[in-house]
C-alpha positions as CSV (number, residue, x, y, z in Angstrom):
1,X,-29.4,20.2,-1.4
2,X,-27.2,17.3,-0.5
3,X,-27.8,15.9,-4.0
4,X,-25.3,18.5,-5.2
5,X,-22.7,17.8,-2.5
6,X,-19.5,16.2,-3.6
7,X,-18.6,12.8,-2.3
8,X,-15.5,12.8,-0.1
9,X,-13.5,10.1,-1.7
10,X,-10.1,9.8,0.0
11,X,-10.7,13.0,2.0
12,X,-10.0,12.5,5.7
13,X,-9.8,16.1,6.9
14,X,-13.0,17.0,8.8
15,X,-12.7,20.8,8.1
16,X,-12.3,20.3,4.4
17,X,-15.4,18.1,4.2
18,X,-17.5,20.6,6.2
19,X,-16.3,23.8,4.4
20,X,-15.9,22.5,0.9
21,X,-19.4,21.2,0.3
22,X,-18.7,17.5,0.7
23,X,-21.4,15.1,2.0
24,X,-20.8,14.2,5.6
25,X,-22.5,11.6,7.7
26,X,-22.7,13.0,11.2
27,X,-20.5,11.0,13.7
28,X,-19.9,13.8,16.1
29,X,-21.9,12.3,18.9
30,X,-18.8,10.1,19.4
31,X,-17.3,13.1,21.2
32,X,-20.2,13.0,23.7
33,X,-19.8,9.3,24.3
34,X,-16.0,9.5,24.6
35,X,-16.3,12.1,27.4
36,X,-19.2,10.5,29.2
37,X,-17.5,7.1,29.2
38,X,-14.2,8.5,30.4
39,X,-10.9,6.7,30.1
40,X,-7.7,8.7,29.9
41,X,-6.2,6.5,27.0
42,X,-8.6,4.9,24.5
43,X,-7.7,2.5,21.7
44,X,-10.2,1.9,18.9
45,X,-9.5,-1.1,16.7
46,X,-11.3,-1.3,13.4
47,X,-10.5,-2.5,9.9
48,X,-9.1,-0.2,7.2
49,X,-11.5,2.1,5.3
50,X,-14.0,2.5,8.1
51,X,-13.6,6.2,8.9
52,X,-11.0,6.0,11.7
53,X,-8.8,8.9,10.3
54,X,-11.8,11.1,9.6
55,X,-13.0,10.6,13.2
56,X,-9.6,11.5,14.5
57,X,-9.6,14.7,12.4
58,X,-13.1,15.5,13.8
59,X,-11.7,15.1,17.4
60,X,-8.8,17.4,16.6
61,X,-11.0,20.2,15.3
62,X,-13.4,19.9,18.2
63,X,-10.9,20.0,21.0
64,X,-8.1,22.2,19.6
65,X,-7.5,25.7,20.8
66,X,-8.5,28.2,18.1
67,X,-10.9,25.9,16.3
68,X,-13.6,27.3,14.2
69,X,-16.7,26.6,16.3
70,X,-19.0,27.0,13.2
71,X,-17.6,23.7,11.8
72,X,-20.0,21.9,14.2
73,X,-23.1,24.1,13.7
74,X,-26.1,21.8,13.0
75,X,-24.2,18.6,13.9
76,X,-25.3,16.4,16.8
77,X,-22.6,17.5,19.2
78,X,-23.8,21.1,19.0
79,X,-26.9,20.0,20.9
80,X,-24.7,19.1,23.9
81,X,-24.3,22.7,25.1
82,X,-22.5,21.9,28.4
83,X,-19.9,19.7,26.7
84,X,-19.3,22.2,23.9
85,X,-18.9,25.0,26.5
86,X,-16.4,23.0,28.6
87,X,-14.4,21.2,25.9
88,X,-14.7,22.8,22.4
89,X,-11.6,24.7,21.5
90,X,-10.1,24.4,24.9
91,X,-7.1,22.1,24.6
92,X,-3.7,22.0,22.8
93,X,-3.8,18.9,20.6
94,X,-1.0,16.7,19.2
95,X,-2.3,14.8,16.2
96,X,-0.2,12.4,14.2
97,X,-0.9,9.5,11.8
98,X,1.6,6.7,11.5
99,X,0.1,5.1,8.4
100,X,3.1,6.1,6.3
101,X,5.8,4.8,8.7
102,X,7.3,2.1,6.6
103,X,10.6,1.2,5.0
104,X,12.7,-1.7,3.7
105,X,14.9,-1.3,6.8
106,X,14.6,0.2,10.3
107,X,16.6,3.4,9.5
108,X,14.2,4.3,6.7
109,X,11.2,3.8,8.9
110,X,12.7,5.8,11.7
111,X,13.4,8.6,9.2
112,X,9.7,8.7,8.2
113,X,8.6,8.7,11.9
114,X,10.9,11.6,12.7
115,X,9.5,13.5,9.7
116,X,6.0,13.0,11.0
117,X,6.9,14.2,14.5
118,X,8.8,17.2,13.1
119,X,5.9,18.2,10.9
120,X,3.5,18.1,13.9
121,X,6.0,20.1,16.0
122,X,6.3,22.7,13.2
123,X,2.5,23.1,13.5
124,X,3.3,24.4,17.0
125,X,6.4,26.4,16.2
126,X,4.8,29.5,17.7
127,X,6.1,28.0,21.0
128,X,9.5,29.4,20.0
129,X,8.0,32.9,20.4
130,X,6.2,32.2,23.6
131,X,6.7,34.7,26.5
132,X,5.6,32.1,28.9
133,X,8.2,29.5,28.2
134,X,11.8,29.8,29.5
135,X,14.8,29.6,27.3
136,X,15.3,26.0,28.7
137,X,11.8,25.1,27.7
138,X,12.5,26.3,24.2
139,X,15.8,24.6,24.1
140,X,14.1,21.3,24.9
141,X,11.4,21.9,22.2
142,X,13.8,23.2,19.4
143,X,15.3,19.7,18.5
144,X,11.7,18.6,17.5
145,X,11.7,21.1,14.7
146,X,15.3,20.8,13.7
147,X,16.3,19.2,10.4
148,X,17.8,16.3,12.3
149,X,16.5,14.6,15.4
150,X,18.3,12.2,17.6
151,X,16.9,8.7,18.4
152,X,16.7,9.6,22.1
153,X,14.8,12.8,21.3
154,X,12.4,10.8,19.0
155,X,11.5,8.4,21.8
156,X,10.6,11.3,24.2
157,X,9.3,13.6,21.4
158,X,5.5,13.4,22.2
159,X,6.2,13.8,25.9
160,X,8.4,16.9,25.3
161,X,5.9,18.4,22.9
162,X,3.0,17.9,25.3
163,X,5.0,19.3,28.3
164,X,5.9,22.4,26.2
165,X,2.3,22.9,25.1
166,X,1.0,22.5,28.6
167,X,3.4,25.1,30.0
168,X,2.5,27.6,27.2
169,X,-1.3,27.2,27.4
170,X,-1.5,26.2,31.1
171,X,-3.8,23.4,29.9
172,X,-3.2,19.7,29.6
173,X,-2.9,18.2,26.2
174,X,-5.0,15.8,24.0
175,X,-2.9,13.3,22.0
176,X,-4.4,11.6,18.9
177,X,-2.4,8.8,17.3
178,X,-4.0,7.3,14.1
179,X,-3.0,3.9,12.7
180,X,-0.6,3.3,15.6
181,X,0.1,-0.3,14.6
182,X,1.1,0.3,11.0
183,X,4.9,0.7,11.8
184,X,4.8,-2.6,13.6
185,X,3.0,-4.3,10.7
186,X,5.6,-3.0,8.2
187,X,8.5,-3.8,10.5
188,X,7.2,-7.4,10.8
189,X,6.9,-7.6,7.0
190,X,10.5,-6.3,6.5
191,X,12.3,-8.0,9.4
192,X,13.0,-5.3,11.9
193,X,10.1,-5.9,14.3
194,X,12.0,-6.1,17.5
195,X,13.7,-2.8,16.9
196,X,10.4,-1.1,16.0
197,X,8.4,-2.4,18.9
198,X,11.1,-1.1,21.3
199,X,10.9,2.3,19.8
200,X,7.1,2.5,19.6
201,X,6.8,1.2,23.2
202,X,9.2,3.9,24.4
203,X,7.3,6.7,22.6
204,X,3.9,5.5,24.0
205,X,5.2,4.9,27.5
206,X,6.7,8.4,27.7
207,X,3.6,10.1,26.2
208,X,0.8,8.0,27.6
209,X,1.9,6.2,30.8
210,X,4.0,8.6,32.8
211,X,3.0,11.9,31.2
212,X,1.5,14.3,33.8
213,X,0.7,16.7,30.9
214,X,-1.8,14.4,29.3
215,X,-5.6,15.2,29.5
216,X,-6.9,12.6,27.0
217,X,-5.5,10.2,24.4
218,X,-7.1,8.4,21.5
219,X,-5.4,5.8,19.3
220,X,-6.7,3.9,16.4
221,X,-5.5,0.8,14.5
222,X,-6.4,-2.5,13.0
223,X,-4.6,-4.8,15.4
224,X,-4.8,-4.9,19.2
225,X,-1.2,-5.3,20.1
226,X,-0.8,-7.0,23.5
227,X,-0.3,-4.8,26.5
228,X,2.7,-6.9,27.6
229,X,4.6,-6.0,24.5
230,X,3.6,-2.3,24.0
231,X,1.4,-0.9,26.7
232,X,3.2,-2.4,29.7
233,X,1.7,-1.3,33.1
234,X,-0.7,1.1,31.6
235,X,-3.6,1.2,34.0
236,X,-5.4,4.2,32.4
237,X,-6.1,2.3,29.2
238,X,-9.4,1.3,27.6
239,X,-9.7,-0.9,24.4
240,X,-12.7,-0.4,22.2
241,X,-12.7,-3.4,19.9
242,X,-15.1,-4.5,17.1
243,X,-17.0,-6.7,19.6
244,X,-17.7,-3.9,22.1
245,X,-21.1,-2.4,22.1
246,X,-19.9,1.1,23.1
247,X,-19.1,3.3,20.0
248,X,-20.4,0.6,17.7
249,X,-22.1,3.0,15.3
250,X,-19.3,5.6,14.9
251,X,-17.1,3.6,12.5
252,X,-18.8,2.6,9.2
253,X,-22.2,3.6,7.9
254,X,-25.4,2.2,9.5
255,X,-28.3,0.9,7.4
256,X,-30.3,4.1,7.8
257,X,-27.3,6.2,6.9
258,X,-26.8,4.3,3.7
259,X,-30.5,4.5,2.8
260,X,-30.5,8.3,3.3
261,X,-27.3,8.6,1.3
262,X,-28.8,6.7,-1.6
263,X,-32.0,8.7,-1.4
264,X,-30.1,12.0,-1.6
265,X,-28.4,10.9,-4.8
266,X,-31.5,9.3,-6.2
267,X,-30.2,5.8,-6.2
268,X,-32.7,4.2,-3.9
269,X,-33.2,1.2,-6.3
270,X,-29.5,0.3,-5.7
271,X,-30.1,-0.4,-2.0
272,X,-30.3,-4.2,-2.3
273,X,-27.1,-4.4,-4.4
274,X,-25.3,-2.1,-2.0
275,X,-26.4,-4.2,1.0
276,X,-25.3,-7.4,-0.7
277,X,-21.9,-6.1,-1.6
278,X,-20.9,-3.7,1.1
279,X,-22.9,-4.5,4.3
280,X,-22.6,-7.3,6.8
281,X,-19.8,-6.1,9.1
282,X,-20.7,-6.3,12.8
283,X,-19.3,-3.8,15.3
284,X,-20.8,-4.4,18.7
285,X,-24.4,-5.3,17.8
286,X,-24.7,-2.9,14.9
287,X,-24.5,-4.0,11.3
288,X,-22.4,-1.6,9.2
289,X,-21.3,-0.9,5.7
290,X,-17.8,-0.1,4.6
291,X,-17.9,3.7,3.9
292,X,-15.1,3.6,1.3
293,X,-17.1,1.1,-0.9
294,X,-20.5,2.9,-0.6
295,X,-19.1,6.3,-1.4
296,X,-17.0,5.0,-4.4
297,X,-20.0,3.1,-5.8
298,X,-22.3,6.1,-5.6
299,X,-19.6,8.2,-7.3
300,X,-19.4,5.6,-10.1
301,X,-23.2,5.6,-10.3
302,X,-23.2,9.3,-10.9
303,X,-21.1,8.7,-14.0
304,X,-22.6,5.4,-15.1
305,X,-26.0,4.8,-13.6
306,X,-26.2,1.2,-14.7
307,X,-22.8,0.1,-13.4
308,X,-22.8,-3.0,-11.2
309,X,-21.1,-3.0,-7.8
310,X,-17.3,-3.1,-7.9
311,X,-14.6,-4.4,-5.7
312,X,-13.1,-1.3,-4.2
313,X,-11.2,-3.1,-1.4
314,X,-9.2,-5.2,-3.8
315,X,-6.6,-2.6,-4.6
316,X,-6.6,-0.7,-1.3
317,X,-5.9,-3.4,1.3
318,X,-3.1,-5.8,1.8
319,X,-4.7,-9.1,0.9
320,X,-1.4,-11.0,1.5
321,X,-2.9,-12.2,4.8
322,X,-5.3,-14.4,2.9
323,X,-2.4,-15.9,0.9
324,X,-0.4,-16.6,4.1
325,X,-3.6,-18.2,5.5
326,X,-4.0,-20.4,2.4
327,X,-0.4,-21.5,2.5
328,X,-0.8,-22.8,6.1
329,X,-4.2,-24.4,5.6
330,X,-4.5,-28.0,6.6
331,X,-7.5,-30.2,5.4
332,X,-9.7,-29.0,8.3
333,X,-9.0,-25.4,7.5
334,X,-9.7,-25.9,3.8
335,X,-13.0,-27.4,4.7
336,X,-13.8,-24.5,7.0
337,X,-12.9,-22.0,4.3
338,X,-15.2,-23.8,1.9
339,X,-18.0,-23.5,4.4
340,X,-17.4,-19.8,4.7
341,X,-17.3,-19.2,1.0
342,X,-20.5,-21.1,0.5
343,X,-22.3,-18.8,2.9
344,X,-22.1,-20.8,6.1
345,X,-20.6,-19.9,9.5
346,X,-17.9,-21.5,11.6
347,X,-17.0,-21.2,15.3
348,X,-13.4,-20.2,16.1
349,X,-11.5,-19.0,19.1
350,X,-10.4,-15.4,18.3
351,X,-7.4,-13.8,19.9
352,X,-7.9,-10.1,19.6
353,X,-4.7,-9.3,21.6
354,X,-1.4,-10.5,20.1
355,X,2.0,-9.5,19.0
356,X,2.9,-9.5,15.3
357,X,5.6,-12.1,16.1
358,X,2.8,-14.5,17.1
359,X,0.8,-14.2,13.9
360,X,2.3,-17.1,12.0
361,X,2.7,-19.4,15.0
362,X,-0.6,-21.2,14.5
363,X,-3.4,-21.1,11.9
364,X,-5.7,-20.0,14.8
365,X,-3.9,-16.7,15.0
366,X,-4.4,-16.1,11.3
367,X,-8.1,-16.7,11.8
368,X,-7.9,-13.9,14.4
369,X,-6.1,-11.6,11.9
370,X,-8.7,-12.2,9.3
371,X,-11.3,-11.2,11.8
372,X,-9.7,-8.0,13.1
373,X,-8.8,-6.8,9.6
374,X,-12.4,-7.1,8.3
375,X,-12.2,-10.2,6.1
376,X,-14.5,-12.0,8.5
377,X,-17.2,-10.8,10.8
378,X,-19.2,-12.3,13.6
379,X,-22.7,-13.0,14.9
380,X,-23.0,-10.9,18.1
381,X,-25.7,-13.3,19.4
382,X,-23.0,-16.1,19.7
383,X,-20.5,-14.0,21.6
384,X,-19.2,-16.0,24.5
385,X,-17.7,-14.3,27.6
386,X,-13.9,-14.1,27.4
387,X,-12.2,-16.6,29.7
388,X,-10.7,-15.0,32.8
389,X,-7.5,-17.0,32.2
390,X,-7.2,-17.3,28.5
391,X,-7.3,-14.3,26.2
392,X,-9.7,-15.4,23.5
393,X,-13.4,-15.1,22.5
394,X,-15.3,-17.9,20.9
395,X,-17.1,-16.4,17.9
396,X,-19.4,-17.6,15.1
397,X,-17.6,-16.2,12.0
398,X,-18.7,-15.6,8.4
399,X,-17.7,-13.7,5.3
400,X,-19.5,-10.3,5.6
401,X,-20.5,-9.6,2.0
402,X,-20.0,-10.4,-1.7
403,X,-17.1,-8.0,-2.0
404,X,-15.0,-9.9,0.5
405,X,-16.1,-13.2,-0.9
406,X,-14.8,-12.1,-4.2
407,X,-11.4,-11.2,-2.6
408,X,-11.2,-14.7,-1.1
409,X,-12.0,-16.2,-4.5
410,X,-9.4,-14.1,-6.2
411,X,-6.7,-15.1,-3.8
412,X,-7.7,-18.8,-4.0
413,X,-7.5,-18.7,-7.8
414,X,-4.0,-17.3,-7.5
415,X,-3.2,-20.1,-5.1
416,X,-4.7,-22.6,-7.6
417,X,-2.2,-21.2,-10.3
418,X,0.8,-21.7,-8.0
419,X,-0.5,-25.2,-7.0
420,X,-0.6,-26.2,-10.7
421,X,2.9,-24.8,-11.3
422,X,4.4,-26.8,-8.4
423,X,2.8,-30.0,-9.8
424,X,3.8,-29.3,-13.4
425,X,4.5,-32.9,-14.4
426,X,1.1,-34.1,-13.2
427,X,-0.8,-31.4,-15.0
428,X,1.3,-31.9,-18.2
429,X,0.0,-35.5,-18.1
430,X,-3.5,-34.1,-17.5
431,X,-3.4,-32.0,-20.7
432,X,-1.7,-34.8,-22.7
433,X,-4.7,-37.1,-21.7
434,X,-7.1,-34.7,-23.5
435,X,-5.1,-35.2,-26.7
436,X,-5.2,-38.9,-26.3
437,X,-8.9,-39.3,-25.5
438,X,-7.9,-40.8,-22.2
439,X,-11.0,-39.8,-20.2
440,X,-10.1,-42.2,-17.3
441,X,-6.8,-40.4,-16.7
442,X,-8.5,-37.0,-17.0
443,X,-11.1,-38.1,-14.4
444,X,-8.5,-39.5,-12.0
445,X,-6.3,-36.4,-12.1
446,X,-9.2,-33.9,-11.9
447,X,-10.7,-35.8,-8.9
448,X,-7.3,-35.7,-7.2
449,X,-7.0,-32.0,-7.9
450,X,-10.5,-31.3,-6.5
451,X,-9.8,-33.3,-3.4
452,X,-6.6,-31.5,-2.6
453,X,-7.6,-27.9,-3.3
454,X,-10.2,-25.5,-1.9
455,X,-13.7,-25.4,-3.4
456,X,-15.1,-21.9,-3.9
457,X,-18.6,-22.8,-4.8
458,X,-21.3,-20.6,-3.4
459,X,-24.2,-23.0,-2.6
460,X,-26.8,-20.2,-2.9
461,X,-26.1,-19.4,-6.5
462,X,-27.9,-20.9,-9.5
463,X,-26.6,-24.0,-11.3
464,X,-24.9,-22.1,-14.2
465,X,-22.7,-20.2,-11.6
466,X,-21.7,-23.4,-10.0
467,X,-20.7,-24.7,-13.4
468,X,-18.6,-21.6,-13.9
469,X,-16.5,-22.6,-10.9
470,X,-15.4,-25.9,-12.4
471,X,-15.1,-24.3,-15.8
472,X,-12.7,-21.8,-14.3
473,X,-10.6,-24.5,-12.7
474,X,-10.2,-26.4,-15.9
475,X,-9.1,-23.2,-17.7
476,X,-6.6,-22.5,-14.9
477,X,-5.0,-25.9,-15.3
478,X,-5.0,-26.1,-19.1
479,X,-3.8,-22.5,-19.8
480,X,-0.2,-23.4,-19.2
481,X,-0.1,-25.2,-22.6
482,X,1.5,-22.5,-24.6
483,X,1.3,-24.7,-27.7
484,X,-2.5,-24.7,-27.6
485,X,-5.0,-22.1,-28.7
486,X,-7.7,-22.1,-26.0
487,X,-10.9,-20.2,-26.2
488,X,-13.7,-20.0,-23.6
489,X,-17.4,-19.3,-24.0
490,X,-17.1,-18.5,-27.7
491,X,-19.9,-18.7,-30.3
492,X,-19.7,-22.1,-31.9
493,X,-22.2,-23.7,-34.2
494,X,-25.6,-22.9,-32.8
495,X,-24.5,-21.8,-29.3
496,X,-21.6,-21.0,-27.0
497,X,-19.2,-23.7,-26.1
498,X,-17.5,-23.9,-22.7
499,X,-13.9,-24.6,-23.9
500,X,-12.6,-25.0,-27.4
501,X,-8.9,-26.1,-27.9
502,X,-6.9,-26.2,-31.1
503,X,-3.7,-28.3,-30.6
504,X,-2.3,-27.0,-33.8
505,X,1.0,-28.9,-33.9
506,X,-0.8,-32.2,-33.3
507,X,-3.8,-31.3,-35.6
508,X,-6.1,-32.2,-32.8
509,X,-9.3,-30.3,-31.7
510,X,-10.9,-30.5,-28.3
511,X,-14.4,-29.5,-27.2
512,X,-15.2,-29.5,-23.5
513,X,-18.7,-29.0,-21.9
514,X,-18.9,-28.7,-18.1
515,X,-22.1,-29.5,-16.2
516,X,-23.0,-29.4,-12.5
517,X,-24.8,-32.4,-11.2
518,X,-27.3,-31.0,-8.8
519,X,-28.5,-34.4,-7.6
520,X,-25.1,-36.1,-7.8
521,X,-26.2,-37.8,-11.0
522,X,-22.8,-37.5,-12.7
523,X,-23.5,-40.0,-15.5
524,X,-26.7,-38.3,-16.7
525,X,-25.0,-34.8,-16.7
526,X,-22.0,-36.2,-18.7
527,X,-24.4,-37.5,-21.3
528,X,-26.3,-34.2,-21.4
529,X,-23.0,-32.4,-21.9
530,X,-22.1,-34.6,-25.0
531,X,-25.6,-34.3,-26.3
532,X,-25.3,-30.5,-26.1
533,X,-22.0,-30.5,-28.0
534,X,-23.5,-32.6,-30.8
535,X,-26.9,-30.9,-31.0
536,X,-25.5,-27.4,-31.1
537,X,-22.6,-28.3,-33.4
538,X,-19.9,-27.0,-31.2
539,X,-17.2,-28.8,-33.2
540,X,-17.9,-26.7,-36.3
541,X,-15.7,-23.8,-35.1
542,X,-12.7,-26.2,-35.2
543,X,-13.2,-27.3,-38.8
544,X,-11.5,-24.2,-40.2
545,X,-8.2,-25.5,-38.5
546,X,-8.6,-28.8,-40.4
547,X,-7.8,-31.1,-37.5
548,X,-7.4,-34.8,-38.2
549,X,-9.0,-35.7,-34.9
550,X,-11.6,-34.0,-32.6
551,X,-12.2,-35.2,-29.1
552,X,-15.5,-34.2,-27.3
553,X,-15.6,-34.3,-23.5
554,X,-18.6,-34.2,-21.3
555,X,-17.5,-33.4,-17.7
556,X,-19.9,-33.4,-14.8
557,X,-19.0,-32.3,-11.3
558,X,-20.6,-32.4,-7.9
559,X,-18.8,-30.9,-4.9
560,X,-15.4,-32.6,-5.0
561,X,-16.3,-35.3,-7.5
562,X,-16.2,-35.4,-11.2
563,X,-17.1,-37.8,-14.0
564,X,-15.7,-37.6,-17.6
565,X,-16.9,-39.3,-20.8
566,X,-15.7,-38.7,-24.3
567,X,-16.4,-39.2,-28.0
568,X,-14.0,-39.1,-31.0
569,X,-14.9,-37.4,-34.3
């Protein structure tokens, strides 16, 4: 039974999943659609962790000469008898992944790229024993498997390999290039983008544009690099982006697939939590879940059945794009981001075709990157036709799920920290005001802070969760006082106080209670906060430090406003 199948965490090899008793959600009908919607060169753009590499592995095992036909027994593509007869196991295949092509400089990245091409060529080293190939053919192929490869050979490598394979097998070649844009992303990050784009453009033009040995090519990536910069003059090229209806269900898990998966592992009661945390991405018109998250969560549930959903994207994706976005945000952008985090949607012009050199030119381009990399999704019903003259689509955007909302919040809190450090004098005065009972200065500075930063309140959550937001902000500002002992949510008197501070050197104690004013009645909530401090004896925990003065603060907040009152004990 599937209940006893292992979960394929981090496994991207189709054959290993099928033969080693791993759970597999059948995406093989993608082959049928790929062949029936023919284009010689196909680019699929999808965010990370949505099964691109596994699908590329599936394509390799289906098309490649010598494949084990039994791998596809019982899968959807096996019902397509004519396609299987004509295409299964009939073609030489070149299959490479560029996801590891990176380096601090161009030379190191080129070395890794040469290693990848050499390893794929070694997979075909039987060509050196071919009785069909001439000695000149073999002499052309041999540098691909040599320990060193010239830069000129690298640029022509896939074309040379495909020509040699075609001659040996008398059959045109299928080329699969996974994560084609990673070398460009890394090159942009490390400052050698122009050199890398020239190299990648050369490799792709030789192998995809002018290659008479090519039968079919499939590329995958996150970004859709502009044709002008990398696919110049390629007329046989079809882009399958996240907004296209074709192939929309083949990357990511559909709702029914997740329901079946949870049922097989007897976690049907977790469906609502899984949907809230990992669903919400829109590819074409289909709503999909991130496979990486769903599989990891079910695996954790197998060990700890009561575990709550975790953030599995946090440590696997480069979240620096959010930080770059925050650093460029103007007041309008901050407001738009607040709307998104609160669960609302915004309309933006999205450019799906760019160069990496254009990413930082305007904040609009960073919106586009957030969309193409999966941090934002869209409402398909609001998709406007692309302008015939301008390369953008106007989309209604939103944060797809709770996991991505948490990533935004995490990055914003880090941005808060840096903001406080760059305004050190102001926030030193803020903390000093707490030791002086100066509630007017506290109120003024906190209001200034709230007006200039980004609110990450979720309007759909209960009041106590909204209070946690402001509570967290205060802690983030005050924590830089290394001469204070600060405790949060600790048992004190007859309850749990929000913030307790022992200013040991000054023999001053501070108690802070934070309230959210649902109806903007800041004065009443401030009074309620002080009443709670007194009624539940929150100051009692400070008595052991023998302070000479204790200040009690009731702080009420509503959106970007706050009110502060205080009492002295």
